Each structure stands twice: as C-alpha cells, then as structure tokens.
C-alpha positions as CSV (number, residue, x, y, z in Angstrom):
1,M,0.1,-0.2,0.1
2,A,1.3,3.7,-0.8
3,E,2.5,5.8,2.0
4,E,0.6,8.8,1.1
5,F,-2.9,9.0,-0.1
6,M,-5.9,11.0,-0.2
7,A,-8.6,10.5,2.4
8,R,-12.2,11.5,2.1
9,V,-14.8,11.6,4.9
10,F,-18.7,10.4,4.1
11,L,-21.5,11.2,6.5
12,P,-24.9,8.8,6.5
13,N,-28.0,10.8,5.2
14,P,-31.6,10.1,5.7
15,G,-32.1,8.5,2.4
16,G,-29.8,5.4,3.2
17,A,-27.0,7.0,0.8
18,Y,-23.8,9.0,2.3
19,D,-22.8,12.7,1.9
20,P,-19.2,14.3,2.4
21,A,-19.0,15.2,6.0
22,P,-18.2,18.7,6.5
23,L,-14.5,17.5,7.1
24,N,-12.9,19.2,4.3
25,E,-9.3,19.2,5.7
26,F,-9.5,15.6,5.6
27,D,-10.3,15.5,2.0
28,I,-7.1,17.4,1.0
29,Y,-4.8,15.4,3.8
30,E,-2.1,13.7,2.4
31,G,-0.6,11.6,4.9
32,A,0.5,7.9,6.1
33,L,-2.1,8.0,8.7
34,T,-5.7,8.1,8.5
35,P,-8.3,7.6,11.6
36,A,-9.2,4.3,12.6
37,V,-12.4,2.5,13.5
38,G,-13.6,3.6,16.8
39,D,-11.6,7.2,16.7
40,V,-13.4,10.5,17.5
41,I,-12.5,13.3,15.2
42,R,-13.0,16.9,14.7
43,Y,-11.4,19.4,12.9
44,G,-11.0,22.6,15.3
45,A,-11.9,23.2,18.6
46,T,-15.5,24.7,17.3
47,G,-16.0,21.9,15.0
48,D,-18.4,18.9,15.2
49,T,-17.3,15.7,16.4
50,Y,-17.8,12.4,14.7
51,L,-17.1,8.5,15.5
52,V,-15.2,6.5,12.9
53,V,-17.6,3.6,11.9
54,S,-15.6,2.0,8.6
55,R,-13.0,2.9,6.2
56,F,-12.2,1.7,2.9
57,Y,-9.0,1.9,0.9
58,D,-8.3,1.8,-2.8
59,A,-4.5,1.0,-2.7
60,E,-4.4,1.4,-6.3
61,A,-5.8,4.8,-7.0
62,N,-4.4,5.8,-3.3
63,R,-7.2,6.8,-1.6
64,A,-9.4,5.9,1.5
65,A,-12.9,6.6,2.2
66,I,-14.0,7.2,6.0
67,Y,-17.6,6.8,7.1
68,V,-18.2,8.8,10.2
69,E,-21.5,9.0,12.3
70,R,-22.0,12.5,14.6
71,W,-20.6,11.6,17.9
72,L,-22.6,13.2,20.9
73,G,-20.2,12.4,23.5
74,E,-17.7,14.8,24.9
75,W,-14.4,15.7,23.5
76,C,-11.2,14.5,25.7
77,S,-10.0,18.1,26.4
78,D,-14.0,19.0,27.5
79,L,-13.6,16.4,30.3
C-alpha cells in the first residue's frame, strides 16, 4: 500500500446514502495515517465531532473513504 493517499470523509444521510462530511481538511490531507474505526475526530476546537464507523482503502488509486457518524459524547479536552 502506498504511504500517502487522499482520504475523504462521509456521513450517512436520511435517504440511506452517504454525503461528504463537513471535514474538508481531511479530504485534502495526504498522509501516512488515517483515523481508525472507533476514533473520535474533529477539526478545530469549535468543529462538530464524529465517530469513525468504517473505512475502506483503494490501494491502486491511493485513496481512502472514511465513514463517520455524529458523536454526541464529550471531547477529551472538555472532560
């Protein structure tokens, strides 16, 4: 698998499909690390918080899809 790839984050919608999540910073991120299933992620201290529920890799195209749900729990620095 390539060390750097494009990641895109998706959020389920009421129609049963998935829409891009408002985490555009992850969409343009190229790095060797993506959030794992079970990780809680957000961008910026005022951003919405999400739980990673699954992720899929396309090694040939060097890209990953990360599926998230809204996280209603607390952020670790808020505890």
